[in-house]
C-alpha positions in Angstrom: 130.6 119.1 102.0 129.6 116.4 104.5 125.9 116.9 103.8 126.5 116.8 100.0 128.4 113.5 100.4 125.6 112.1 102.5 123.0 113.1 100.0 125.0 111.3 97.2 125.0 108.2 99.4 121.2 108.6 99.8 120.6 109.0 96.1 122.7 105.9 95.5 120.7 103.8 97.9 117.4 105.1 96.6 118.4 104.3 93.0 119.5 100.8 94.0 116.0 100.1 95.1 114.6 101.3 91.8 113.3 104.6 93.2 114.1 108.2 92.2 114.6 111.2 94.4 115.2 114.9 94.6 116.1 117.2 97.6 115.1 120.9 97.7 115.3 123.7 100.3 112.5 123.9 102.8 112.4 127.7 101.9 110.3 126.7 98.8 107.3 125.6 100.9 105.6 129.0 100.7 105.7 128.8 96.9 103.9 125.5 97.0 101.2 127.0 99.2 100.8 130.0 96.9 100.6 127.9 93.8 97.6 126.0 95.2 95.9 128.9 97.0 96.6 131.3 94.1 94.8 129.0 91.6 91.8 128.9 94.0 91.7 132.7 94.3 91.7 133.0 90.5 88.8 130.6 90.2 90.8 127.9 88.5 89.9 125.3 91.2 86.3 124.4 92.0 85.4 125.3 95.6 84.1 121.8 96.5 87.3 120.2 95.2 89.5 122.7 96.9 87.7 122.2 100.3 87.7 118.4 100.1 91.1 117.7 98.6 93.4 120.7 99.1 92.9 122.1 102.5 94.4 119.3 104.6 98.0 120.2 103.7 100.4 121.5 106.4 102.8 124.1 105.2 105.0 124.2 108.3 107.4 121.4 109.5 106.1 119.5 112.5 107.3 120.6 116.0 109.6 117.6 116.2 111.5 119.0 113.3 111.0 122.7 113.5 114.6 123.3 112.3 114.0 121.4 109.0 116.3 122.6 106.2 115.2 120.4 103.3 112.5 118.4 101.6 113.3 115.0 100.2 110.7 113.7 97.6 110.9 110.1 96.3 109.0 108.3 93.5 108.6 104.5 93.9 107.4 102.5 90.9 104.0 100.9 91.6 101.6 98.8 89.6 97.8 98.7 89.3 96.4 96.4 92.0 94.0 93.6 91.1 91.2 92.9 93.6 88.8 89.9 93.1 85.3 90.1 94.5 83.0 87.0 94.4 79.5 87.9 93.3 76.7 85.7 92.2 79.1 82.8 92.3 81.7 84.4 90.0 85.0 86.1 90.6 84.9 89.7 89.4 88.1 91.7 88.9 88.4 95.4 89.8 91.4 97.6 89.7 92.9 100.1 92.1 95.3 102.6 90.5 99.0 102.7 91.2 99.1 105.6 93.7 96.7 104.2 96.3 98.7 101.6 98.3 101.2 103.2 100.8 103.5 100.1 101.2 106.4 101.7 99.4 106.2 104.7 101.8 107.5 102.4 104.5 110.4 101.2 102.3 111.4 104.8 101.5 111.2 105.8 105.1 113.5 102.8 106.0 116.1 103.8 103.5 116.1 107.5 104.4 116.2 106.7 108.1 119.1 104.3 107.7 121.3 106.6 105.7 120.5 109.9 107.4 120.1 108.4 110.9 123.7 107.0 110.6 124.8 110.7 110.9 122.2 111.7 113.4 120.0 113.5 111.0 116.2 113.4 111.5 113.1 112.9 109.3 109.5 113.8 109.5 106.7 113.0 107.0 105.7 116.1 104.9 102.0 116.6 104.2 102.3 118.9 101.1 100.9 119.0 97.5 103.1 116.2 96.5 102.7 116.3 92.7 103.6 120.0 92.7 106.6 119.3 94.8 107.8 116.5 92.6 107.4 118.6 89.4 109.0 121.7 90.8 111.9 119.7 92.3 112.7 118.3 88.8 111.7 114.7 89.8 108.9 114.6 87.3 106.8 116.6 84.8 103.1 117.2 84.4 101.2 115.5 81.7 98.3 117.3 79.9 96.1 115.3 82.4 97.8 117.0 85.3 99.2 113.7 86.4 102.9 113.6 87.4 105.2 111.6 85.1 108.6 110.3 86.3 111.2 109.1 83.8 111.3 105.3 83.6 108.0 105.0 85.5 105.5 107.0 83.6 102.6 107.7 86.0 102.9 104.2 87.5 104.5 105.4 90.8 103.8 106.6 94.3 105.2 109.8 95.6 106.2 110.5 99.2 108.0 113.4 100.9 109.9 114.0 104.1 111.3 117.0 106.0 114.9 116.7 107.0 117.4 118.7 109.0 120.1 118.0 106.4 121.3 121.0 104.4 120.5 121.2 100.7 123.6 122.6 98.9 122.4 121.9 95.4 118.8 121.7 94.0 116.9 121.9 90.8 113.8 124.0 91.8 111.9 125.3 88.8 108.5 126.6 87.6 105.8 123.9 87.0 106.5 122.2 83.7 104.6 119.9 81.4 106.1 117.3 79.1 107.0 118.7 75.7 105.5 115.6 74.1 102.1 116.7 75.3 102.1 119.7 73.0 101.4 117.5 70.0 99.4 114.8 71.7 95.7 114.8 72.9 95.4 111.1 73.7 94.3 111.7 77.3 91.9 114.4 76.2 90.2 112.0 73.9 90.2 109.2 76.4 88.5 111.3 79.1 84.7 110.9 78.7 83.8 113.7 81.2 85.7 116.7 79.7 88.0 116.9 82.7 91.0 117.1 80.4 90.5 120.2 78.3 92.1 121.7 75.2 91.6 125.3 76.2 93.6 125.1 79.5 96.4 123.2 81.1 94.8 122.7 84.5 92.5 119.8 84.9 88.8 120.5 85.5 88.9 118.6 88.7 85.1 118.9 89.3 84.6 116.8 86.1 87.1 114.1 87.0 85.8 110.6 87.7 88.4 110.2 90.5 87.0 113.2 92.4 83.5 111.9 92.2 84.2 108.3 93.3 86.1 109.5 96.3 83.5 112.0 97.5 80.6 111.2 99.8 77.0 110.9 98.4 75.4 109.5 95.3 77.0 109.9 91.9 75.8 113.0 89.9 73.2 112.1 87.3 75.4 113.3 84.4 77.9 110.6 85.1 77.4 107.6 82.8 78.0 104.3 84.8 80.0 103.0 81.8 82.7 105.6 82.6 83.6 104.0 86.0 86.6 101.7 85.7 88.4 101.6 89.1 87.3 100.9 92.7 88.7 104.3 93.5 90.3 106.8 91.2 90.4 106.5 87.4 92.8 105.0 84.8 91.3 106.1 81.5 93.6 109.0 80.7 96.7 107.2 82.1 96.1 104.0 80.0 95.7 106.1 76.9 98.9 108.0 77.5 101.9 107.0 75.2 104.3 107.6 78.1 102.7 104.6 79.8 103.0 102.2 76.9 105.4 100.0 78.8 103.4 100.1 82.0 99.7 100.2 81.2 99.3 96.4 81.5 101.3 96.2 84.8 98.8 94.7 87.2 99.6 92.7 90.4 97.8 91.5 93.4 95.8 88.6 94.7 93.4 90.3 97.1 90.3 88.2 97.2 86.9 88.8 98.9 84.3 86.0 99.4 80.7 86.5 98.4 79.8 87.1 102.0 82.5 89.8 102.3 81.4 91.3 99.0 77.9 91.6 100.3 79.0 93.4 103.4 81.1 95.8 101.4 78.2 96.5 99.0 76.1 97.4 102.1 78.7 99.9 103.2 79.1 98.1 106.5 81.1 100.3 108.9 84.6 99.0 109.9 83.5 98.2 113.5 80.9 95.8 112.3 83.0 93.9 109.8 84.4 90.5 110.6 88.1 90.7 111.7 89.4 89.0 108.5 87.4 91.3 106.2 88.6 94.3 108.1 92.2 93.0 107.8 91.9 92.7 104.0 90.6 96.2 103.7 93.3 97.5 106.0 95.9 95.9 103.7 94.4 97.9 100.8 94.3 101.1 102.9 90.5 101.1 102.4 89.2 100.3 105.9 88.2 103.9 106.4 86.6 104.1 103.0 83.7 101.7 103.5 81.2 104.5 103.2 82.1 104.9 99.5 83.3 101.4 98.6 79.8 99.9 98.4 78.6 102.6 96.0 81.7 102.3 93.8 81.8 98.5 93.8 78.1 98.2 93.0 78.4 100.2 89.8 81.5 98.2 88.7 79.8 94.9 89.3 76.7 96.0 87.5 78.8 96.9 84.5 80.3 93.4 84.4 
């Protein structure tokens, strides 16, 4: 009863901040693992995508919280981020999708630590397939584009999950679900120029997704038309076309600005240790300091488009 009351207090605090949350038993973690690995065994996930994006998860609680009983998953609303690069004397705007900046993670951590820590409960960050966890917990639903949608946020949010030693007396665990509205809608399918969103299957063809290609190392595949690129990392084409994002698609914030000299260094894929301190600080704020090896390639194609 005490844990149930504490979780109600937690949900109240989270809601006050404009976030949404669900708590489920840690016993469901093997199901999350089987969901991902089972799709790979059945050939539904491209080997390269699986190896690069889906093998870093940890399906056991960390040693500091080996007695974890629950998983707390939280969605925080988040806009697209505007970044201005100066090139040939002009300011050029590029966009970073909503999910990329981790600033709200710290805000969520602070709330959970404050509420649960007051009763001597502990937390530890969970490195799990977060979209699957959010959907199966009842926090959100999949769209046809395999993006997670949360009521009142659309896909303009960031998800974060924590292990906790608090008991989970009530939960809403379920099989993966897609939005009923997707059954009669193909907006994202028509907006995707690469065929990543398909009509003959629900699962995204990840190996065709622009987001996968602009986050992997190496030159772009020759079949990718430069006109398809639209974000510094990731892709917003299917999300902007989605009717569920009608109230959010123009939500853009940020005043991150790079000088012409800084832009030149980024275009040259200058490694972090060779960047001026101020340039490195700006990239660190965008959680991109370790991505300099791909930023130059991605930025070049966006600037050439403009």
